[in-house]
LUMFI-69634 format. One record per residue: x, y, z of N, C-alpha, C in turn. Coordinates in nm, 3 decimals, decimal comma, always signed. Layout:
% LUMFI-69634
    n.xx    n.yy    n.zz   ca.xx   ca.yy   ca.zz    c.xx    c.yy    c.zz
       X       Y       Z       X       Y       Z       X       Y       Z
...
//
This chain:
% LUMFI-69634
    n.xx    n.yy    n.zz   ca.xx   ca.yy   ca.zz    c.xx    c.yy    c.zz
  +6,916 -23,115  -5,027  +6,802 -23,176  -4,991  +6,697 -23,084  -5,025
  +6,575 -23,124  -5,060  +6,468 -23,046  -5,084  +6,393 -23,012  -4,954
  +6,299 -22,917  -4,977  +6,220 -22,858  -4,851  +6,161 -22,980  -4,777
  +6,086 -23,075  -4,844  +6,016 -23,180  -4,775  +6,116 -23,271  -4,695
  +6,229 -23,301  -4,764  +6,328 -23,383  -4,689  +6,388 -23,307  -4,563
  +6,410 -23,190  -4,588  +6,467 -23,097  -4,483  +6,372 -23,105  -4,347
  +6,233 -23,080  -4,390  +6,140 -23,097  -4,282  +6,129 -23,222  -4,222
  +6,143 -23,321  -4,288  +6,142 -23,461  -4,225  +6,277 -23,483  -4,136
  +6,389 -23,428  -4,188  +6,524 -23,439  -4,105  +6,505 -23,352  -3,972
  +6,436 -23,244  -3,988  +6,396 -23,170  -3,865  +6,324 -23,244  -3,762
  +6,215 -23,300  -3,801  +6,143 -23,399  -3,709  +6,225 -23,514  -3,668
  +6,304 -23,567  -3,740  +6,391 -23,679  -3,695  +6,477 -23,630  -3,585
  +6,545 -23,513  -3,600  +6,622 -23,449  -3,509  +6,550 -23,438  -3,367
  +6,421 -23,381  -3,373  +6,352 -23,359  -3,262  +6,317 -23,509  -3,179
  +6,283 -23,601  -3,271  +6,255 -23,722  -3,208  +6,382 -23,781  -3,147
  +6,500 -23,772  -3,213  +6,618 -23,827  -3,159  +6,650 -23,771  -3,020
  +6,641 -23,643  -3,016  +6,671 -23,574  -2,899  +6,595 -23,628  -2,771
  +6,472 -23,670  -2,805  +6,382 -23,704  -2,702  +6,436 -23,834  -2,628
  +6,529 -23,904  -2,700  +6,584 -24,046  -2,662  +6,726 -24,028  -2,598
  +6,776 -23,894  -2,614  +6,910 -23,871  -2,572  +6,928 -23,910  -2,415
  +7,020 -23,961  -2,366  +7,045 -23,968  -2,224  +7,157 -23,877  -2,169
  +7,196 -23,805  -2,259  +7,297 -23,683  -2,223  +7,307 -23,601  -2,360
  +7,341 -23,472  -2,331  +7,356 -23,376  -2,451  +7,475 -23,435  -2,530
  +7,456 -23,414  -2,666  +7,564 -23,440  -2,772  +7,595 -23,314  -2,832
  +7,728 -23,310  -2,873  +7,774 -23,196  -2,946  +7,719 -23,205  -3,103
  +7,708 -23,106  -3,180  +7,670 -23,124  -3,318  +7,755 -23,214  -3,393
  +7,886 -23,205  -3,356  +7,985 -23,278  -3,433  +7,961 -23,446  -3,425
  +7,912 -23,479  -3,298  +7,879 -23,606  -3,274  +7,766 -23,643  -3,339
  +7,650 -23,575  -3,339  +7,525 -23,593  -3,400  +7,520 -23,609  -3,542
  +7,587 -23,495  -3,605  +7,583 -23,476  -3,751  +7,687 -23,541  -3,831
  +7,780 -23,615  -3,761  +7,913 -23,665  -3,805  +7,879 -23,750  -3,932
  +7,930 -23,700  -4,053  +7,927 -23,761  -4,183  +7,784 -23,750  -4,246
  +7,685 -23,675  -4,173  +7,561 -23,639  -4,223  +7,559 -23,489  -4,293
  +7,654 -23,430  -4,257  +7,650 -23,273  -4,292  +7,654 -23,263  -4,443
  +7,699 -23,363  -4,504  +7,701 -23,341  -4,660  +7,547 -23,359  -4,726
  +7,471 -23,397  -4,646  +7,325 -23,432  -4,703  +7,261 -23,291  -4,704
  +7,299 -23,195  -4,630  +7,239 -23,063  -4,625  +7,301 -22,950  -4,718
  +7,222 -22,870  -4,763  +7,274 -22,734  -4,830  +7,341 -22,651  -4,701
  +7,422 -22,581  -4,731  +7,499 -22,500  -4,625  +7,393 -22,426  -4,539
  +7,302 -22,357  -4,604  +7,200 -22,288  -4,528  +7,116 -22,382  -4,446
  +7,082 -22,500  -4,498  +7,005 -22,597  -4,428  +7,093 -22,644  -4,302
  +7,210 -22,656  -4,322  +7,286 -22,731  -4,214  +7,298 -22,621  -4,099
  +7,314 -22,502  -4,130  +7,318 -22,405  -4,027  +7,190 -22,399  -3,952
  +7,071 -22,412  -4,017  +6,946 -22,407  -3,949  +6,926 -22,544  -3,877
  +6,971 -22,647  -3,923  +6,950 -22,772  -3,845  +7,032 -22,787  -3,729
  +7,156 -22,717  -3,738  +7,243 -22,727  -3,608  +7,180 -22,636  -3,517
  +7,119 -22,511  -3,552  +7,066 -22,425  -3,469  +6,945 -22,490  -3,394
  +6,861 -22,557  -3,475  +6,751 -22,620  -3,434  +6,789 -22,737  -3,310
  +6,888 -22,809  -3,359  +6,933 -22,924  -3,269  +6,990 -22,866  -3,151
  +7,063 -22,757  -3,145  +7,111 -22,704  -3,020  +6,993 -22,654  -2,931
  +6,894 -22,588  -3,001  +6,781 -22,518  -2,921  +6,705 -22,624  -2,850
  +6,664 -22,730  -2,936  +6,588 -22,844  -2,888  +6,663 -22,912  -2,770
  +6,780 -22,944  -2,782  +6,861 -23,018  -2,693  +6,879 -22,920  -2,572
  +6,910 -22,792  -2,564  +6,901 -22,705  -2,465  +6,782 -22,720  -2,383
  +6,668 -22,693  -2,446  +6,526 -22,707  -2,372  +6,512 -22,850  -2,305
  +6,555 -22,951  -2,383  +6,535 -23,082  -2,317  +6,617 -23,100  -2,184
  +6,740 -23,071  -2,194  +6,830 -23,090  -2,074  +6,817 -22,991  -1,983
  +6,774 -22,872  -2,002  +6,739 -22,778  -1,903  +6,631 -22,826  -1,815
  +6,523 -22,887  -1,883  +6,406 -22,925  -1,810  +6,463 -23,054  -1,715
  +6,533 -23,138  -1,758  +6,582 -23,245  -1,691  +6,659 -23,208  -1,572
  +6,744 -23,101  -1,574  +6,825 -23,049  -1,471  +6,734 -22,981  -1,373
  +6,632 -22,920  -1,429  +6,534 -22,844  -1,333  +6,465 -22,946  -1,238
  +6,419 -23,079  -1,295  +6,352 -23,169  -1,240  +6,437 -23,237  -1,132
  +6,576 -23,235  -1,152  +6,669 -23,305  -1,046  +6,686 -23,204  -0,937
  +6,658 -23,094  -0,946  +6,692 -22,992  -0,820  +6,578 -22,993  -0,723
//
């Protein structure tokens, strides 16, 4: 995928995470989509996914306490 498409995919990941009711594993989220990415892009996307998801659900847990 080219740079513009990758940027759009990163934005989609961020938007998707906002709607999650629970944390997802990268395997669940990226299932069958991993082939769309170049190897270096896939690693960056997974890292971004994990970071965003951690921030989102840490805040939710903090609010519950």
